[in-house]
C-alpha positions as CSV (number, residue, x, y, z in Angstrom):
1,X,88.9,97.7,126.7
2,X,89.5,100.7,124.4
3,X,92.4,103.0,125.4
4,X,91.2,106.6,125.3
5,X,93.1,109.0,123.0
6,X,93.9,112.6,123.6
7,X,91.4,115.0,121.9
8,X,92.3,118.5,120.6
9,X,89.7,121.1,121.5
10,X,89.5,124.6,119.9
11,X,87.5,127.3,121.7
12,X,86.7,130.8,120.5
13,X,88.5,134.0,121.4
14,X,86.6,137.3,121.2
15,X,82.8,137.8,121.5
16,X,82.1,134.2,122.5
17,X,85.0,133.9,124.9
18,X,83.4,134.9,128.2
19,X,80.3,132.7,127.8
20,X,82.5,129.8,126.6
21,X,84.7,130.0,129.7
22,X,81.6,130.0,131.9
23,X,80.4,126.9,130.1
24,X,83.8,125.2,130.6
25,X,83.8,126.1,134.3
26,X,80.3,124.5,134.7
27,X,81.4,121.4,132.8
28,X,84.8,120.7,134.4
29,X,86.1,121.1,138.0
30,X,89.2,123.1,137.0
31,X,89.7,125.5,134.1
32,X,93.1,127.3,134.1
33,X,94.4,129.8,131.6
34,X,97.8,131.6,132.0
35,X,97.7,135.3,131.1
36,X,98.7,136.2,127.6
37,X,98.7,132.6,126.3
38,X,96.2,130.8,124.2
39,X,96.5,127.4,126.0
40,X,93.7,126.4,128.4
41,X,94.0,123.6,130.9
42,X,91.2,121.4,132.2
43,X,91.3,118.8,134.9
44,X,91.4,116.2,132.2
45,X,94.8,115.8,130.7
46,X,93.4,114.0,127.7
47,X,91.8,117.1,126.4
48,X,94.2,119.6,124.9
49,X,92.5,123.1,124.6
50,X,93.6,126.1,122.6
51,X,91.9,129.5,121.9
52,X,91.5,130.6,118.3
53,X,89.4,133.0,116.3
54,X,85.9,131.6,115.8
55,X,86.2,132.3,112.0
56,X,89.1,129.8,111.9
57,X,87.7,127.0,113.9
58,X,85.2,125.4,111.5
59,X,87.9,124.7,108.8
60,X,90.5,123.6,111.4
61,X,88.1,121.1,112.8
62,X,87.0,120.0,109.3
63,X,90.6,119.4,108.3
64,X,91.3,117.4,111.4
65,X,93.8,119.7,113.1
66,X,91.3,119.8,116.0
67,X,88.9,117.0,116.9
68,X,86.2,119.3,118.4
69,X,85.6,123.0,118.6
70,X,83.2,125.7,119.6
71,X,82.2,128.3,117.1
72,X,79.2,130.2,115.8
73,X,76.8,128.6,113.3
74,X,77.3,131.7,111.2
75,X,80.9,130.8,110.6
76,X,80.1,127.1,110.0
77,X,77.8,128.3,107.3
78,X,80.1,130.9,105.9
79,X,83.1,128.5,105.6
80,X,81.0,125.6,104.2
81,X,82.9,123.4,106.6
82,X,82.1,119.6,106.6
83,X,81.8,119.1,110.3
84,X,79.4,117.4,112.6
85,X,77.2,119.7,114.7
86,X,76.9,118.1,118.2
87,X,75.3,120.5,120.6
88,X,73.6,123.9,120.3
89,X,75.1,125.7,123.2
90,X,72.3,128.4,123.2
91,X,74.5,131.4,123.7
92,X,76.1,133.9,121.3
93,X,72.6,134.2,119.7
94,X,72.8,136.7,116.8
95,X,71.1,137.4,113.5
96,X,72.9,137.9,110.2
97,X,71.0,140.7,108.5
98,X,71.0,143.1,105.6
99,X,70.9,146.8,106.7
100,X,70.8,150.0,104.8
101,X,70.4,153.8,105.7
102,X,67.0,154.3,107.3
103,X,66.1,157.1,104.9
104,X,66.3,154.8,101.9
105,X,62.8,153.9,100.6
106,X,63.7,150.2,99.9
107,X,61.9,147.6,101.9
108,X,64.3,144.8,101.0
109,X,67.6,144.1,99.3
110,X,65.6,142.7,96.4
111,X,64.0,146.2,95.9
112,X,67.4,147.8,96.0
113,X,68.9,145.5,93.5
114,X,66.0,146.1,91.1
115,X,66.2,149.9,91.4
116,X,70.0,150.1,91.0
117,X,69.9,147.8,88.0
118,X,67.3,150.0,86.3
119,X,69.3,153.1,87.0
120,X,72.5,151.3,85.9
121,X,74.1,152.1,89.3
122,X,76.8,149.9,90.8
123,X,75.5,148.4,94.1
124,X,78.1,148.1,96.8
125,X,77.6,145.9,99.9
126,X,80.1,145.5,102.8
127,X,80.4,142.4,104.8
128,X,82.7,140.0,106.6
129,X,80.5,137.2,105.3
130,X,81.5,136.9,101.7
131,X,80.0,133.5,101.0
132,X,76.7,134.2,102.7
133,X,76.4,137.6,101.0
134,X,77.0,136.2,97.6
135,X,74.5,133.3,98.2
136,X,71.8,135.7,99.5
137,X,72.2,138.2,96.7
138,X,72.0,135.5,94.1
139,X,68.8,134.2,95.7
140,X,67.0,137.5,95.2
141,X,64.4,137.5,92.4
142,X,65.5,140.8,91.0
143,X,69.1,139.6,90.8
144,X,68.1,136.4,89.0
145,X,66.0,138.4,86.5
146,X,68.6,141.0,85.8
147,X,71.9,139.0,86.1
148,X,71.0,135.4,85.8
149,X,73.6,133.0,87.4
150,X,76.5,135.5,87.4
151,X,78.4,135.8,90.6
152,X,78.6,139.2,92.3
153,X,82.1,140.6,92.3
154,X,83.8,140.0,95.6
155,X,86.4,142.7,96.3
156,X,89.2,142.4,98.8
157,X,92.6,144.2,99.0
158,X,94.3,141.2,97.4
159,X,91.8,139.9,94.8
160,X,88.7,140.4,92.9
161,X,86.5,137.4,91.9
162,X,83.1,137.2,90.2
163,X,81.9,138.4,86.9
164,X,79.2,140.8,87.8
165,X,80.7,144.3,88.4
166,X,77.3,145.9,88.8
167,X,76.8,144.2,92.2
168,X,79.9,144.2,94.5
169,X,80.6,142.7,97.9
170,X,83.4,144.5,99.7
171,X,85.3,142.6,102.5
172,X,84.9,144.4,105.8
173,X,87.5,144.3,108.5
174,X,85.2,145.6,111.2
175,X,83.0,148.6,112.0
176,X,80.8,147.5,109.1
177,X,77.9,149.6,110.4
178,X,79.9,152.8,109.9
179,X,80.4,152.3,106.2
180,X,77.0,153.3,104.6
181,X,76.2,155.5,102.9
182,X,79.6,157.0,102.1
183,X,81.6,153.9,101.3
184,X,78.8,151.4,100.4
185,X,75.1,151.3,99.9
186,X,74.2,148.5,102.3
187,X,75.8,145.9,104.6
188,X,75.4,142.3,105.7
189,X,76.4,142.1,109.4
190,X,75.5,140.3,112.6
191,X,73.4,141.9,115.4
192,X,71.9,140.9,118.7
193,X,69.3,143.6,119.3
194,X,69.7,145.9,116.3
195,X,70.6,148.8,118.6
196,X,74.1,149.5,117.1
197,X,72.6,149.5,113.6
198,X,69.9,152.0,114.7
199,X,72.5,154.2,116.4
200,X,74.3,154.4,113.1
201,X,71.2,155.4,111.1
202,X,70.6,152.0,109.6
203,X,67.5,149.8,109.3
204,X,67.2,146.1,109.0
205,X,65.5,145.0,105.8
206,X,66.3,141.2,105.6
207,X,67.2,138.5,108.1
208,X,69.6,136.1,106.3
209,X,70.0,133.6,109.2
210,X,70.0,133.1,112.9
211,X,73.0,131.8,114.7
212,X,74.3,130.6,118.1
213,X,77.4,128.9,119.4
214,X,77.7,125.2,118.6
215,X,80.0,122.3,119.7
216,X,81.3,120.7,116.5
217,X,83.4,117.7,115.7
218,X,85.6,116.3,113.0
219,X,83.7,113.5,111.3
220,X,86.8,111.2,111.1
221,X,87.5,111.7,114.8
222,X,83.9,110.5,115.6
223,X,84.7,107.3,113.7
224,X,88.0,106.8,115.6
225,X,87.1,104.3,118.4
226,X,89.7,105.8,120.8
227,X,88.8,109.5,120.3
228,X,85.1,108.9,120.1
229,X,84.9,107.9,123.8
230,X,86.5,111.1,124.9
231,X,84.3,113.2,122.5
232,X,81.2,111.5,124.1
233,X,82.5,112.6,127.5
234,X,82.9,116.2,126.3
235,X,79.4,116.1,124.8
236,X,77.9,114.7,128.0
237,X,79.5,117.3,130.3
238,X,78.8,120.3,128.0
239,X,75.3,119.3,127.3
240,X,74.8,118.9,131.0
241,X,76.0,122.4,131.6
242,X,73.7,123.7,128.9
243,X,70.7,122.0,130.5
244,X,71.8,123.1,134.0
245,X,71.3,126.8,133.0
246,X,67.6,126.1,132.5
247,X,66.8,124.4,135.8
248,X,66.7,125.0,139.6
249,X,67.0,122.5,142.4
250,X,64.6,123.1,145.2
251,X,64.6,121.6,148.7
252,X,61.9,122.3,151.2
253,X,60.3,121.0,154.5
254,X,56.5,120.4,154.5
255,X,53.9,119.0,156.8
256,X,52.4,115.7,155.9
257,X,48.9,117.3,155.7
258,X,50.2,119.6,152.8
259,X,52.2,117.0,151.0
260,X,49.5,115.8,148.6
261,X,48.6,119.4,147.7
262,X,52.3,120.2,147.0
263,X,52.8,117.1,144.8
264,X,49.7,118.0,142.8
265,X,51.0,121.5,142.1
266,X,54.7,121.2,141.8
267,X,56.4,120.4,138.4
268,X,59.6,118.3,138.3
269,X,62.3,117.0,136.0
270,X,61.3,113.5,136.8
271,X,59.5,112.9,140.1
272,X,60.2,114.7,143.5
273,X,62.3,112.8,146.1
274,X,60.4,112.6,149.4
275,X,62.1,111.7,152.7
276,X,60.6,111.6,156.2
277,X,62.2,114.0,158.7
278,X,63.2,113.1,162.3
279,X,60.2,115.0,163.5
280,X,56.9,113.1,163.1
281,X,54.6,114.5,160.5
282,X,57.2,116.3,158.5
283,X,58.8,115.5,155.1
284,X,61.7,116.8,153.1
285,X,61.0,117.3,149.4
286,X,63.7,117.5,146.7
287,X,62.8,118.4,143.1
288,X,64.3,120.0,140.0
289,X,62.1,122.5,138.0
290,X,62.5,124.8,135.1
291,X,63.6,128.3,136.0
292,X,60.6,129.6,134.1
293,X,58.3,127.9,136.5
294,X,59.8,129.2,139.7
295,X,58.0,132.5,139.9
296,X,54.7,130.7,139.5
297,X,55.5,128.5,142.5
298,X,56.5,131.1,145.0
299,X,52.9,132.1,146.0
300,X,51.9,128.4,146.6
301,X,55.1,127.5,148.5
302,X,54.8,130.5,150.8
303,X,51.5,129.1,152.0
304,X,52.3,125.4,152.5
305,X,56.1,124.9,152.8
306,X,58.3,125.8,155.7
307,X,61.7,127.0,154.4
308,X,63.0,126.8,150.9
309,X,66.5,126.2,149.7
310,X,67.2,127.0,146.0
311,X,70.3,125.9,144.1
312,X,71.3,126.5,140.5
313,X,72.8,123.2,139.3
314,X,76.0,123.3,137.3
315,X,74.9,120.3,135.2
316,X,71.8,118.2,134.4
317,X,73.3,115.1,132.8
318,X,70.8,113.3,130.5
319,X,73.0,110.2,130.2
320,X,70.4,108.0,128.6
321,X,70.4,110.4,125.5
322,X,74.0,109.7,124.7
323,X,74.2,106.9,122.1
324,X,77.4,104.9,122.0
325,X,78.7,102.3,119.6
326,X,78.6,99.2,121.8
327,X,80.2,96.8,119.3
328,X,83.4,96.8,121.4
């Protein structure tokens, strides 16, 4: 029997924090955090949890300082971290976009690069995402045509790298949407709805990538026989909580005469559970359905069922989908 090893788990502080704690609370029985500390305690002493900035988590997991972590896919991409993506947690959904003043005539960053290069104007772009910004700029046709394989100049308070001074990426420390047009010409930033950008007089011209929170793991930790078992436990519980948000558990009483009609109409995760009640001619029906199907069912259930109990499950555990190495 393999002895389970402790696993270090990094979770994000900031914009993903509230949704992450809700996920943890649906995955474990107890989740405790002392005020003004960064340590989080689960009812599993073999999981050591600490809160960190999401920007830091990909590299810390890749370097093995943490075995698993939760962070945005945008930061995994930005840091180029060599980690294993385990579960899309389906929250923290954002888009990484290019935005510029809405009175500019450009329809894309590519158009802007072409026009600025013709006029020999320095193009300045502000972003927290220096790697993604450089990669996206270099992918533009106008940039390739005008500047070849040169790297845009990345400008921070402590260094300048890149050979192309005509296209500059300035590191933003926040409030990126406030910078155009006085400080920079365009920005690369994240948005959920685009409302904040619109309120600051900006329009979205390019969508660079879409992102959501992901559970990630260190690749060496996954190969460690002791840690792997605990990581599989974490995956199972968290994946169950993610699935649980999508379903409803229904319980109802129904006459025998309406049972066949109900079973023909009602969807289910697998098959409904049917139990005879103590009163002759009545049955209890248990089933799990997608939340999106619930409103369609109400008119039918009102006509044929007597009473309806609705629960929102904490978890839907799809245990058969978790593949384990059974060599030991």
